[in-house]
N, C-alpha and C positions, 0 to 999 in steps of 0.2 A: 629191475629196479635195484639200485645200489644200496648197500647197507649204511646205517647211520655212521659206523666206524669208518667206512671207506669215504663217505662224504665229507666227514671231519678231517681225514688224512688229506683229501684233496684240497680242502679250504686252508689247511695248515701249509701245504706246498705252495699254494698261490701266493699266501701272505709272505712266506720265506722268500720266494723270488722278488716280491714286491719290496720287501723291507731290505733285502740283501741281493740286489740284481746282480747277475752274472753279465760280464762283458759290457758293463756301462761305463764307457770311456771313449775318449777320442782316438781314432785310429790313424796314427801318422802316415802310413804308406797306403792309403786306400786307393783302389783303383775304381771304384763306383760308390756313389753316395746318393741316397734318395730321402727326401724329406717328405713326411706325410703328416697330415693333421686331420682331425675329426672336430670340425668347428662346433658341432652340436653338443658335445660334451667336454671339449678342451684338450682332449688327448692330442700328443704330439710326439713324434719321433724322427730322428735322423738316423737311417740305417747306413752303416759304412762296411763295405766288404774289400778285402784285398784278394784278388783272384789271380791265381798263377796257373796258366794253362787252362785245364778243364776242372780245377779244384778250387774250393773256397779255402784259402790259407788262413784267414782271420775274418772274424765277424765282431763288430761292435755296434753300439747304439747310444745316442744321446736322447733323452726324452723326459716328458713329464706326462702325468695324467693319472688315471685311475689305476687300482690294483690289478685289473684284468688286463688292461693294455700293456702295462709295463712288465707284469709276470710273463704275459704270453711272449713278448719279445725277448725277455731274458731267457725263457726256456728255449725259444727258437734259436737264438744265437749259439746256445750250448750244443745244438744238434748240427749246426752248420759247419763248424770247423773240421776241415778234412773231407767234407762232403764234396761230390762231384756237383756240377751245375744241374745235372739230370736229376740227381738224388734231391737237391735242394728244391727244384720245381715240383718233384713228385710229392715232397713233404708238404709244400704250400697247398698243392692240390688236396691232398688227403685231409689236412687239417680243415680246410675250407669245407670239405664235404661233412666233416664231423660237426662243424658249427652250423651246418644246414640240416642237421638231424639224421645224418646216415649212421645207423646202428653199427655197420660192420666197421666203419671208420672209427667210431668210438672204442671198438675192442682191438683195434690194430696196434699191436705192440710196437711197430716201427715209430709210433708217435712218442713213445717213451713218457716222459713227465708231462708232455702236453695233453695227454688224456685227462689230466686233473681238470682241464678247462671244459670238458664235455658238457657239464651242467649249464654252461653259459647258453647253449643252444636253446635252451627253454625260455630264455629271456631276449626276444628279438631286439630290443633296444640296446642290448649289450653285445650283440654279436659283432657289430663294427668295431667296438674296443678290442675284442680278441683278435680280429682280423687285421688290424691296422698294420702290424709288423709284417704280416704275411703279404699284405697287398704291396708294401714296400719292397719286400722280397721279389716278388714277381715283377715289379717295375725294374728293379735292379738287374734281374736276369734278362728282361727284354733289352735294357739299355746296353748290357755287356754284349749281347748277341749282336746289336746293331753297331757297336763300337769296333767289333772285330770283323765287321762286314758279312756276317751271317744273317740268316733269317731269325727274327724273334720266335721263341717257343710258343 
């Protein structure tokens, strides 16, 4: 169980990313764009990536919605720049595992600030909010694999 101070720190980090999102802008030279929406709660994002070879050179998003969906995609895009496509896929898988209650994923330091969202897993109705950006990421990776003639991951 996390301490009240850690819980408060996590809440502050989520609010900071919501109020001052990182990488929230139009990406001029995008190579892939995925639009995702959660009609149940109104969350919406357009994830835009510029992929060069096997690397994500840049990641941006445009979106609106609750603090959880917007903070999660903000945190996610900060982890993506410079990541290989395999690393991006592994990040999405690991974050999804954390959202579904995997304790080892919640302790995985490779998630960085995204671990602040681990408490969301206790609220099933909010899990889709946190996963919206990651669902878009996985779709973008599939689309990129198909576009280059490869097999989707």
